[in-house]
C-alpha positions in Angstrom: -75.6 -27.2 219.6 -75.8 -26.1 216.0 -72.5 -24.8 214.5 -72.5 -21.2 213.4 -71.7 -22.2 209.8 -75.1 -24.0 209.7 -76.8 -20.7 210.4 -75.2 -18.6 207.7 -74.8 -18.7 203.9 -72.8 -16.9 201.2 -74.8 -15.2 198.5 -73.8 -12.9 195.5 -74.4 -9.2 196.0 -73.6 -5.9 194.3 -71.9 -3.5 196.6 -71.8 0.3 196.3 -68.7 1.8 197.8 -67.1 5.2 197.2 -69.3 6.1 194.2 -68.9 2.8 192.4 -70.4 -0.7 192.2 -68.6 -4.0 192.6 -69.7 -7.6 192.5 -69.0 -9.8 195.4 -70.4 -12.1 198.1 -72.0 -11.4 201.4 -72.7 -13.6 204.4 -76.4 -13.7 205.3 -78.2 -15.3 208.2 -80.3 -18.3 207.3 -84.1 -18.3 207.9 -86.3 -21.4 207.9 -90.0 -22.1 208.6 -90.7 -24.9 211.0 -94.2 -26.4 211.5 -95.0 -27.7 215.0 -97.6 -30.5 215.4 -99.0 -30.9 218.8 -100.7 -34.3 219.5 -100.9 -34.8 215.7 -102.7 -31.5 215.1 -101.0 -28.7 213.3 -100.4 -26.1 215.9 -98.1 -23.3 214.6 -95.4 -22.4 212.1 -92.3 -20.7 213.5 -89.8 -18.8 211.5 -86.4 -19.4 213.0 -82.7 -20.1 212.5 -81.8 -23.7 211.8 -80.9 -25.9 214.7 -81.9 -26.3 218.4 -85.4 -27.2 217.3 -86.1 -29.4 220.3 -85.3 -26.5 222.7 -87.3 -24.1 220.5 -90.4 -26.3 220.4 -90.4 -27.0 224.1 -89.7 -23.5 225.1 -92.4 -22.1 222.8 -95.0 -24.6 224.3 -93.8 -23.6 227.8 -94.2 -19.9 226.9 -97.7 -20.6 225.7 -98.7 -22.4 228.9 -99.2 -25.7 227.1 -96.3 -27.5 228.9 -96.3 -26.9 232.6 -94.5 -29.9 234.0 -91.8 -32.2 232.7 -94.0 -35.3 233.0 -96.5 -33.6 230.6 -94.0 -34.1 227.8 -94.2 -37.6 226.3 -92.3 -37.5 223.1 -90.6 -35.2 220.5 -89.8 -36.2 216.9 -87.9 -33.7 214.7 -87.5 -33.8 210.9 -85.1 -30.9 210.4 -84.7 -31.4 206.7 -88.4 -30.8 206.1 -88.9 -28.4 208.9 -91.4 -30.5 210.9 -91.7 -31.1 214.7 -94.1 -33.5 216.3 -94.7 -33.1 220.1 -96.8 -35.5 222.1 -98.1 -34.4 225.5 -100.2 -36.0 228.2 -103.5 -34.6 227.1 -104.6 -31.2 225.8 -104.4 -28.3 228.2 -106.8 -25.4 228.4 -104.1 -23.2 226.9 -103.9 -25.5 223.9 -107.6 -25.5 223.3 -107.7 -21.7 223.5 -104.6 -21.1 221.4 -105.1 -18.9 218.4 -103.4 -20.5 215.5 -101.1 -18.0 213.8 -98.0 -17.5 211.8 -95.1 -16.4 214.0 -92.9 -13.7 212.5 -89.2 -13.5 213.2 -88.9 -9.9 214.4 -91.9 -7.9 215.7 -94.1 -10.2 217.7 -96.9 -12.5 216.8 -99.8 -10.2 215.9 -101.9 -11.4 218.8 -105.1 -9.9 220.0 -104.8 -7.0 222.3 -106.1 -8.9 225.3 -103.5 -11.6 225.3 -102.0 -10.4 228.6 -105.0 -11.8 230.4 -104.0 -15.3 229.5 -100.2 -14.7 229.5 -100.1 -13.4 233.1 -102.6 -15.8 234.6 -100.9 -17.9 237.2 -97.7 -16.0 237.4 -96.7 -15.1 240.9 -94.3 -12.2 241.7 -90.8 -13.5 241.8 -88.9 -13.6 245.1 -85.2 -13.9 244.9 -82.1 -13.1 247.0 -80.1 -12.4 243.8 -77.7 -9.4 244.1 -75.3 -8.4 241.4 -72.7 -5.6 240.9 -72.5 -3.3 237.8 -69.1 -4.8 237.1 -70.6 -8.3 237.0 -73.4 -7.0 234.7 -70.8 -5.6 232.3 -68.9 -8.9 232.3 -72.0 -10.9 231.4 -72.9 -8.4 228.7 -69.4 -8.6 227.2 -69.6 -12.4 227.3 -72.9 -12.3 225.4 -71.3 -10.1 222.7 -68.2 -12.4 222.5 -70.4 -15.4 222.0 -72.6 -13.8 219.3 -70.7 -15.0 216.3 -73.7 -15.1 213.9 -74.5 -11.5 214.7 -70.9 -10.4 214.1 -70.8 -12.2 210.8 -74.2 -11.2 209.4 -75.7 -8.5 211.6 -79.0 -10.5 211.4 -79.3 -12.4 214.6 -80.4 -11.9 218.2 -78.8 -13.7 221.2 -79.7 -14.7 224.7 -77.8 -16.3 227.5 -78.8 -17.7 230.9 -76.2 -16.7 233.5 -75.1 -16.9 237.0 -73.5 -13.7 238.5 -70.1 -14.8 236.9 -70.6 -17.1 234.0 -72.9 -18.2 231.1 -74.9 -21.4 231.7 -76.3 -21.7 228.2 -76.4 -19.5 225.1 -78.5 -19.3 221.9 -78.6 -17.2 218.7 -81.6 -16.9 216.4 -83.1 -14.6 213.8 -86.0 -14.0 216.2 -85.4 -12.5 219.6 -88.5 -14.4 220.9 -87.0 -17.7 219.6 -83.7 -17.1 221.3 -85.4 -16.7 224.6 -87.7 -19.7 224.0 -84.6 -21.9 223.3 -83.3 -20.9 226.7 -86.7 -21.7 228.2 -86.8 -25.1 226.5 -83.2 -26.0 227.6 -84.0 -25.2 231.2 -87.3 -27.1 231.1 -85.6 -30.2 229.6 -82.6 -30.2 231.9 -84.3 -29.1 235.1 -82.1 -26.0 235.5 -83.0 -23.9 238.6 -83.8 -20.3 237.6 -84.5 -18.4 240.8 -80.8 -17.2 241.1 -80.2 -16.7 237.4 -80.1 -13.7 235.0 -81.2 -13.6 231.4 -78.8 -11.5 229.3 -80.3 -10.4 226.0 -79.3 -8.5 222.9 -82.7 -7.1 221.9 -85.4 -4.8 223.0 -87.1 -5.9 226.2 -90.8 -5.9 225.1 -93.8 -7.0 227.2 -93.7 -10.4 225.5 -90.1 -11.0 226.4 -90.7 -9.9 229.9 -93.6 -12.3 230.3 -91.4 -15.2 229.1 -88.9 -14.2 231.8 -91.7 -14.2 234.4 -92.9 -17.6 233.3 -89.4 -19.0 233.7 -89.1 -17.5 237.2 -86.0 -15.5 236.4 -85.6 -12.5 238.7 -83.5 -10.3 236.3 -83.2 -9.5 232.6 -80.2 -7.5 231.3 -80.1 -6.1 227.8 -77.8 -4.0 225.6 -81.0 -2.4 224.3 -84.0 -0.6 225.7 -87.2 -1.8 227.5 -90.7 -0.7 226.6 -92.9 1.2 229.1 -95.3 -1.8 229.4 -92.4 -4.2 230.0 -91.2 -2.0 232.9 -94.7 -1.8 234.4 -95.2 -5.6 234.2 -91.7 -6.1 235.7 -92.6 -3.9 238.7 -95.7 -6.0 239.3 -94.0 -9.4 238.7 -90.9 -8.8 240.8 -88.4 -8.7 237.9 -85.3 -6.4 237.7 -84.9 -4.8 234.3 -81.5 -3.4 233.3 -81.1 -1.8 229.9 -78.3 -0.2 227.8 -75.7 -2.4 229.6 -72.7 -1.6 227.5 -69.6 0.5 227.3 -69.4 1.1 231.1 -73.0 2.3 231.5 -76.4 0.8 232.3 -79.9 1.9 233.3 -82.0 0.1 236.0 -85.7 0.4 235.3 -87.3 -1.9 237.8 -86.5 -3.5 241.1 -83.2 -1.7 241.5 -82.6 -3.3 244.9 -80.9 -6.3 243.2 -78.2 -4.1 241.6 -75.6 -3.3 244.3 -75.2 0.5 244.8 -78.4 1.4 242.9 -80.2 2.2 246.1 
């Protein structure tokens, strides 16, 4: 995994403190564009944090429905210095052919057409899981996410996501883009064959509809965030069998969907 120091940089800055200016240095999060070629055709440019590009590329293609099975993935070549990724798959999928080429921003979604849910929710079955978790366990996982988020603590400019059991973190990623952090989780699970029906995604950012759809495609039955969900994300979660827990910090939390998986919630 990429070291935290590879994701940050010191730059000169003028500070204003207590009615006066001083010169100094500040630590900023690094941002880099990466162009993904799919079967030798330019597919998309992602804006992301350096590192974990294999997981990012695979997770993104899984999120878009281009990669559905491990045997579809034939080869990945990465040139990190030039920001280039080549992915070879076993033939073009319908999702690839219908994909709208676009520039993926690092913060507020991808500017997609308003009807994208038709394609994104196609083929997703409601998630069935026996997962149960206590509020105490949720707070423990949320605290673990915060403790691991070194780039955010240093720069204030990164999002984080971790895949967890009820008691521990299985894998963790930080990125300038909240979508990217989740896609890196998706890619790692796809590549390593990690079972997801009993796992929890713990997340630092807003639970938007796009994040919720990624969780549904992974087959994860619960997402926990220190932030808020959107109305549409909660409605989709109810339909897709996903428990949504928001504001999980400082001894409080809110359960927005499928509360039966949180012990004591009813």
